[in-house]
N, C-alpha and C positions, 0 to 999 in steps of 0.2 A: 902386660900392664891393666889390659882391661878387665882381667878376671881379678886382680888385685882391688881395683877401685869398687868392682861389683861387689867384691866379700865385703867389704868395709861397709859400703852403702846398705846391703842386705843386714849386716850386724848391727849396724846403727838403728836402722828401720825397726829391726825387732827388740831393741832395747829401750828407744826413745819412747814410745808409747805403751804403757802398760794397759793390758786388756781390762775393761770394766765390765763385769757380769751384770746382767739386767735381772729383772725380777723372774724368779723361778719357784717350782716346787721343791727343789734340793734332790736328794737322792734317797731319802727315808721315807717309803710310802706310810709309815705310821704316822708321819707329820702332816700329809698332803690335806686332810679335811680341816685341820686346825689351821693351817697357813690360809686355805680357802676362806675359811669363816671369818677370820681376822680381817682379810683383805675386802670381805663384802662390808663389814661394818664400817670401814674406812673408805668406802666408794674406791677403790684402788682400781680403776680401769686400767691402768698400765700394766698391773699386775696380771690381769685377766688378758689382756692382749697377748701377753708373753705366755701363758699357761695354757690357754685354749686354742685347740687344733681349727684349722680354717673351716673343716667340715662338722664342727660340732652340732649337736642337736640335743635340746633339752624338752622334755615332755613332762607336762605337771599331771597331777594326780586325777584330774578331770580327762585327761586323756585327749583334749582339744587344743588347750593352750600350749604352744610349742615356741621355741626360741631358736634362732639360728645363732651364730656367733654375733654378728653385728646387732641384733636384737637384744642379745643377753648383755652386751656392752653397754647399749642404751640404757638397758634398766638398771644395770648396776651402778651407772653415773648418777641415777636419779633415786635409787633406793633410800629409804629413811629409816634404815636399821639402827635400833638403839643398843641391842646386843644380840649376839649369838651364842648360846652355851652349849657345847657338845656334852650330851650327859652320857653318851655311848657312841663307840667308833668300832666298828667291825671291817679288818681289812684283810684281804686275801689277795696274795700276790701269784699269778701263774705266768712265770717267765716275764715277757714285756708287756703284761696287762695287770693292772691293779683294779680289784672292785673294791670301793670303799664305801662302806654305809654309815652314814651320821645321823643320829638320834640327838636333834636339837630342839633346845627350847629358844623361841625367837621372840623378842620385842621390838615394838617399832616406837618412833619419836611422836608418830601423829596419832596414836591410840593407847588407850590404856590397858588393853587385854593383849595377849600374844597368842602365840602358835606352838605346838609341839610337832615338829616335821621329821619325818623319816626320808631321807634323801639317799639315793644310791649313784655314786659317782664313779664313771669308768675313765682310767687313765691309761696311757700307752707310753712305753719308751721308743722314741724315734730312732732311726738309723744315726741320728745326730747325736744319740745319747742323752736327750734331753725328753723329760716326761711331759705329757701334755695331757688336758682332759679331752676326751672325744665324745662322753655322753653324760646326761644327769637324767634321772627320773625321781621325780616326788612320787613317794610310795603310798605316803599318809599324811595327813595333816588334820589336827584336832585343836580346838580353842584352849588357850590357858587363861586362866583368871589373872587379873591386874597382879602385880607382886605386892606384897605386904610391905609395909613399911614400920619400922618400930619407932 
């Protein structure tokens, strides 16, 4: 009798509450940088909490400015991006590692000019089959003029 009750409780428990997926990069590495840039413009800290590894490290092109996960989440929450347009995206997959290099034109709400940035992001597929960002490097950064309006 106990086994029958346990089986019913287990079956009800498995069907009563559907699982809800949180933010993720998905399964297609070709989309990782696009999703990343969209989340940056939206200041989507919850997305970044979910997709950034706990031992994440980000190094800016000056080789002095670095961010760990907590610092990057704080930065993302305050960022004033107006737009981030990926003009070129190079994606290499090597088993459970993806190296994705985004060439982006970035404009900010607080200033008329922008930046053209090249950033290399490294993603790793964990044992839990979830992709997470483990590292990021800004390779280059050059000024862009203010966008023209017609």
